[in-house]
N, C-alpha and C positions, 0 to 999 in steps of 0.2 A: 910614658912618663912614670917615676916610681911616685909612692906616697910622700916622702920628702920634696921632691920637688912638687910637687904641685902644690904643698900648704908653703913653699916659700913663693910661689905664685901667688896665694893669695893675700898673701901677706904683703906683698910688694903693689897688688891692686889697692890694697887698706890703706897705704900711705899716702897720707896730705902732702903733698909737695910741699905747701905753704902757709901759714898761717901768719897774717898780720895783725897787729893788736896796738892801740890808742890808750894811752894810761895805765900802763905798765909799772909805775915806779910807785901808783897809788896804794891804798890798801887792800883794795877787791884786786886791783888791775895786778899787781904781785903778785897775789893768791894766783890769780889764775894763769899768769905766766909760769909758777912754778910748777903747777898739775900739768899744764900743755908739755914743760920741756919733758915730763916723766913720761909721757903717754909718747906709744911705738908706731900710731899712726902718724905723728908728726915730722914730717921730714927737717923744716927748720922753720923759726919765728923771726920775723922782721919786725923789730920793736920801735913804733915814734913817737918821738918825745920831745917835750923842751930841751932836756939836757939826757945825757948818756948814761945807762943804769949800769952800777956797779954790780955787775953780776958777768963772769965768765962762763961759757957754757959751748961747746960744739955746734948746737942747734941754733944759738943765739945770733943776732947781727942787731945792735941798737945803732939807729940814727938821727939823730938831734935835726929838728924839721921845723917850719912855722907853719902852726897849727891851723891857721888862719886861712892859708892859699891850696888848691885843690893841686894846682901843676906841681908846686912846692914838694907836693907826698906823693904824688902820684911818681915825678921822676925817680924819688927814693926806692917806690918800691920795685921789686922784681917783673918778671914781666906777665907771670902764672901766679894770682892770688889764689887758695880755695878757700878758706876760710877766715872772716875777718871779727874781731871783738874790741868794741868799744867800752873801757871802763873809763873815761874820761869825766873829769868834774872837780869845782871847786868849792868855795863858799862866799856867801857875802861879806865877810870878815876880810879873806884873803883876796876876795874880786876890788872889793873896794865899791864898789859902784854896782846897778843893776845892770849896768850897758857891759861893764867888763865880767860880769856874771854869765851876761848869756854870750859872750864873745866865745866862752869857753866850753858850758852845757849846752848849749845849741847850735851856735855856728861852728864850732870846730867838730863838735860832735858829725854834723851833716857834711862838713868838707872832707872827713876821714872817709865818712860813706859815700861818697862822691867820686873819691882817688881808688879806693879798693872794686868799687866797681866797675871802672874803665879796666881794672888791672884783670875783670873776671870773676871776681869773688862772686860764688853760687849762694853763701849762707854770711850771714850778717848778724851777731846776737850784741844785742845794746843794754848797759846796766841802766837804769832808770828809778825809778822811786815807788812804793805803796801810795797811791793817791794821784798820780801823775794823769794831766790834761789838760788839753791846749785851752780848754773855758774853764778851768781852775782856779778861784780867787786867789789861792796863795800862789803869790809870786812865785816863788821857788818850782812848786808843783807844775803852775803852770808854763814855765819856761822846759821842766821835763817835759809834758804833755807835747811842746811845740815841737820839741827834738824827734820824738816818738815821733809825731804825724809827717815831717819832714822827711824823715831818713824813711819811712814806710812809702813815699812817694818817689824815690830811686828806684824800685820796682826791683828787689831782691828776687832770687827764685825761691828763698823762705828768709826771712827777719822774726828773729827771737827777741820780746823784749821780756827782761826777767826786772821784777819792780820788789824788792824787796825791803823790809820794814827799818828800823832804826839800826844801825850797823854796827856790830860791835868788834871795834878794832883791838878788842885783848891788849889793850898799852900800848901797840905800834906807832901811833901818830905822835908826831912832834909838837905839833900844833896844841894848846891846852882849848878844848873846846864846853866852858862849863855847862851850858844847857845839856849838851850830849851826854856829860860824865854824870850830871842830875839824874837823864834818864834812864842813863844803864842803873846807877845805884840803885834805882826804884825798881825798876823794870825786871831787872834779873834774880830777885829772890820772886815776886810775885809771879811770871810765870813761870820759874818753875813749880810754883802751887798748881797754877794752871793746865801745864802742859804748853810744851813747844811748840804744838801745832795750831797754837793759837795763832790767827792771821797778823796783829800786832807784835807777835813778840820777839825781841831784838833776834839780832842774827849774825852769827860770826861770820867776818869778812872770808874766812878761810871755807865754809860753807859752800858762800856764793861764789869763790873760785872753783872750786870743785864744781858744783851744779854747771856752772858756764862750760865748764871743759865736755861735762857727757851731755849736756844739750848740744856741744858743738860736732859731736860724732856719734849721735844717735842714729838711728833710719825712720825718722819721723817724715812725710810726706807732707804735714801741714804747712801754707805759704805764710800765714802770720801765727806765731804762737805766744801769747803774755800769760808770761807764767810769776803768779805771785810767790809772796814769801813764804806762806804756806807752804806749797809746793818745794819751792827752795830748800828746805829745812829738810825734807828725805831726801832730794838730789843729791846734796851736799852732806850725808852722812860717809 
């Protein structure tokens, strides 16, 4: 076999047949999807969500599903999923109650994890939050921690949890979040002086999306990886 033939075979072996993503309509998920579609390793992407994506791409299949039901999501997936990325998340204001918030940030996350595991996904990447923990006093952080703990129990060959700090959407969100806007107005100039490697520095949504995709296709053998915001800044350059 000649050199070009060998390179062709190597490239075919590198191609991931299918990546499943939930939350691709969100600020972080949409950036991750953009970077996924640009990767040659990706054969195609299945995006599961509550509404169809307004994106047309040869590699993309967008499916509307009930994110609370494992069987429904499983039936929407192809027979083999290689990698799954979960960027599901809402806010208390949008959810309207703690129960509704948990239904998205914990229950839907776990249901998606169980669905892709049934379809053979070896790698699962979850967008969580800095400070998340199942025994955190803060309800938001506790819910995120409970989701992390439940997904770990599913038993993926590799689980990567990313914990970004305050997410800078760069004006992409349609809803107005006063606290977040004020926080960004203060934090942007402050951390510009202190340096972006600081743990609590705001991080661009695009940096998180880029970091997720890089982590999805690296050669790390680690079974569990928790990637904090400081490292995300580096990976998202």
